[in-house]
N, C-alpha and C positions, 0 to 999 in steps of 0.2 A: 459605403458601396464602392466597389472598384470602378474607376473611370476607364473608359475605353476611348481610343483615338478614332477620329473620323476616318471613313474608308478603310474598314478592317480587312486589310489584305495581309495575310501572314506570309512569312518567308517561304513556308512550304507551298502555299498556293502560287507565289511568284514563280517558284520552280516548275510547278505543274503547268503554269501558263507559258512555259518555254522561255522565260527571261534569262535563264542561267547560261546556257551554253555559248551564246553569241556575244556575251559581254566582254569588253576588253579590260585589261588591267586587273587590279585587286577585285575578286568577285564580291567581297564584302563592302567595298567602297570605303570612304574615309569618314563619313558623317551620317547621322540619322539611321533610319532603317537600313538593314543590309541590302545591298544591290540584289544579290541572289545567293543561293547556296549551290555550289558545284561539288557534289559528294566526291571526296577523295577515294581512290581505289587502293585498298590495302591487300587485295588478293583474296578477300573473304566474300562469301555471298552477302547480298545487301541486307537480308534480314538478320544475319549474324552480326554484321557491322552495326546495325541499328541497336543491337542489344549489348554492344560494348566489345566485340571481338577485336576491334582495332584500337581500342583506347590506349593511350600512352601510359607508361608506368606511373604510379603515384609519386608525388613530390616528397622528397625527404624532408622531414620536419627539423632535421639537424642543421640545415643550411642557415647561414646568416640571414637576418630579416629581409634585407633588400633582395638578396639572391633568391630567397624563398618566394617572395612576392612575385618576382619576375618569372620564376619557374612555374608558379600556378597560372600566371597569365599565358605563358607559352603553352601550357597544357590545355587551357581553356580554348585557345585558338585552334589547337589540333582537334579538340573535341567538336568544335563548331564545324570543322571541315568534314567530319563524319556525321553531321546532322544530329549531334548529341547535345542539344541546346540546354536541357535541364542540368545535365552533368557539367557543362561548360559554365553555367550560371553559378553552380556550387564552387567551382574552382576559382572564379573571379572573386567570390565571397571570401574564399580562403586567402587570396592575395590581399584583400582589403583588411582582413584580420591581422595579417602580418604587417601591413603598411597602410593604415587608414587614410593617409594623405596622398595615396597613389592616384594621381589624376587620370592616368592611362586606364587604370582598372575601373574607375568610376565611369569613364566614357564608354568602355566596352560593355560594362554591365547595363548602363542606360540604353545602349543600342540593342543589346540582347532583349531587354524588356520592350523597347519600342517595336522590335521585329516580331514580338509575340503579342502585341497589342495590350501590354500591361502598363497603362498610362501612369497609374499611381507610383509604381516602382520606378519607372523611368524618370518621373518628375523628381522623386526624392534624390536619386543619384545625380541628376543634372543640377539640382539646387546645391547639393553638397559640393559638387565639382566647381561650380561657379563661385562659391564662397572661398574656395581655396585658390582658384586660378581664374579670376573674373575676365581676364583678357584672352584666355585660351581659345583660338579660333575654331578648333574642332568641337569644343564644348558649346561655343556660341552657335555654330551652324547646326549642331544636333539639337540644341535647345530651340532653334528657329523652326525646325521640322516638328518638334513636339508642340510648340505654340501654334503652329499652323493647324495641326490636328485638332487642337482645342478651339480653333476659330479665332485666335488672337493674332490677326494678320499684321497689325502694326508692330507689335513686339517681335514677331517673326522677321519682318522686313528689317527692322533695326539690327537684330542680332546677326542675321546672315550677311547683311551689307558690311558690318564691322568685321566679320570673319574674312570676307573677301578682300578687304583692305589690307589684311595681314597675309593672306594666302591667295594671291590674285589669279592663279591658274589652276584652281582645284575644280574639276568638272562636277563633282558631287555637290559642291556648294552652289555652283551655278544652277544645278538641277533643282535644289531646294528653293532658290530664289525665284526661278521661273514659275514654280507652282504657287509661290506666294503672290507673285505679280498676277497670275491668272485668277487667284482668289480675290484680288483687288480690282479685277477687270482691266488691268493694264496689259493688254495683249501685245502692244508693240515692245514693251520692256521684256515681257515673257519670251517673245520670239528672239529678241537679241540674246538673252541668256541661253536659250536652247541652241542658238547658232554657236555660241561660245563652247557649249558642251561638245557639240559635234565637230568643232574645229580641233578640240583637244582629243576627242575619242570618236572618230568618224563612224564607228559601228555601234555606238552606245544605244542599245535597243530601247530603253525606257524613253530617252530623249527623242528618238526617231518616232516612236508611237505618239508621244505627246505633241511633237511638232506637226505630224501628219493631221492629228485631230485639230490642232490650232489652225493650220492652213485651211481646213474645212470650215471652221468657225468663222474665219476671216474671208471666206469666199475666194481663197487662193487655190483653186481646184487643181491646177497643174502641179503646184507644189505638193499638195496632198497626195497626188498620184505618184510623184517622184519618190517621196518618202515611203509610201506604201509599197512601191515596186522594190525598193531596196530591202525592206523588211520581208516581203514575200519571197524574195530570192533565197532567203535563209529558211523561212518558215512558211511554205506555200499554203498551208491549211489554217493559218491563223485567222480565226473567225472575225475578231475585232478589226483587223486590218483589211480583210476582204470587204467588210461592211463600209469602212471609210472609203475605200476605192470605189465601191459600188455607188455610194452617194456622190462622190466627186464626178464619176463618169455620167451619172444621171444629170447632174447640174450642167455638164458640158454637152448634154444631148447625145452622148455616146451610148445609146440604149443597148445595142448588142453586147458591148463590153460590160455594162452594168449587170445585165442578165447573167452573163458568164460568171461574174463574181458572186452573185446570189446563188447560182447553181453550185458554186464551190462551198457555200454554207449549207444550203438546203438539199442538195441533190437535185436531179432534174425533175421537172413536174411529173407527178404520178409515180415516181420511183421511190423505193425505200431510201431513207436518209439516216445519217448518223446524228443529225441535229436533234436536240432534245425538245419534244413537244411541250414539256413543262416550262421551258424558258419563257420569260415574260415577253421577249421580243420575237418569239418564233412566229406567231400568227401575223404580227406586224410586218415581218420580212416577207411572208407569203403574200400579203396584200400588196406590198411594194413591188414584188416581182410580177404579180398578176396585172397591176397597172401598166408596167413596162411591156408585158407580153401583149396586152391589148393594143398598145401603140405600135407593136411590130406585127399586128394583125394575126397573132397566134392565139386566137380566141379559145380554141380547144385546150391549149396548155393552161391558159388563164383559169378556165373553169376547173381544171384539175387541181389548181392551187386553192380555189374556193372549196372544192370537195375536201381537201386536206384540212382546211381550217375547220370545217364542220366536224370532220372525224376527230381531230385532235382537241378542239375547243368545245365540242358538243353544243348543246342547246344554248348554253350561256353565250358562246361566241356569236351564234346566229342572232340571238336576242340583242346583243350589243350593236351589231350591224343594223338590225331592223330599227332600233331606237334612234340611232344616228340618222339613218335615211329619213325616217318619219319626221324628225325635227328639222330636216334640211331640204324640204321641198318635195319629198316623195310621199305624199299623203295617202296614196293607195297601198302602201306597204303595211301588211298585217304584223302585229306584235304577237307572234305565237311560237317563236323558236324553231320554225320549220322552214326548210328550203323549198322554194317554189320557182316556177318559171318567171313569175312577176318579180320576185326578189332578185333573181339572177339578172333580169333585165335592168332593174333599178341600179344594181351594183355596177353593171357595165356602163350605164349612163353616167353614174357618179365618177367612174374611172376616167371618163373623157375630160372631165373638169379637174384640173390639177389640184385646186384648193379642196374640192369635195373628196378627191381620192386621199389626200393627206389627212383630212379630218377623219375619214373612215378608218385609216390605218391607226391613227392615234386612239380611236374609240376602243380598239382591242387591247 
């Protein structure tokens, strides 16, 4: 059975999430999964480009072995720039046919596999590379990310730390180790490594996102807002960052600012929204905003959010709220999946109590 890595985020989805355009330096990065793909512009329509309209010419098989291997590698990198990953994989394979000991080719093919969540293929190439060049820092750091994806955090920490001893200023290696430290619960060390990344690449979007979330986890709310502000200056509609800033503003009791951030995700109460009602967090965000609206004495707007929860989540969402309230001191609430004045009053009362409101949000 084909293994897959933890947190299956493909390169294509990273691009769709907006990670590509704002990244500094090499868009592919140096180790592990590619940072992003920034499609090169060859002057052809995107659909034609995706079908090969911009592909470089085939490699001449009459070239000497080393030159042929390098030519296939160069062609593979060009194909990656046009988001032709399957074709690129084939060319790296041709490079390895010409030169089976080519460590650069093994690294690139492993990274291609990792970026497409093909763990077995990545593991084979990483192992083959480490047999040939056990001290190669780029292999070690890529292997660290691979081991992290499989949950082997101790091996991951060992490999990426060794890599950084050899290449002490590689931001992508620091990025890998920061995530290993997070998996180990070592938040101080994770923050130190993220700070190193951002010293080397001040606008590195992945690190800014991760550090903003880490600030939030460490109750460093001003830091979370500062990183979020920097990200939102480039991508003002980034839902994940708006949510981080909303939580930080809520913790600092900046309720109007938190509501404004939630408006950016959900649209204003009662208005059509681009947010997806099928999202697992959609109703939770509505409850979160309704609680804040109650604190601002905007009861009518809060009720509009409750109405939206009923519309989007249906009877199941109402039943979940009823069950939570019934189990937490509101014995008069009926378990029938129907909105009523009594249910609305119970929800309003629950919202006044911060712990009750959080519990009701989680129940959805």
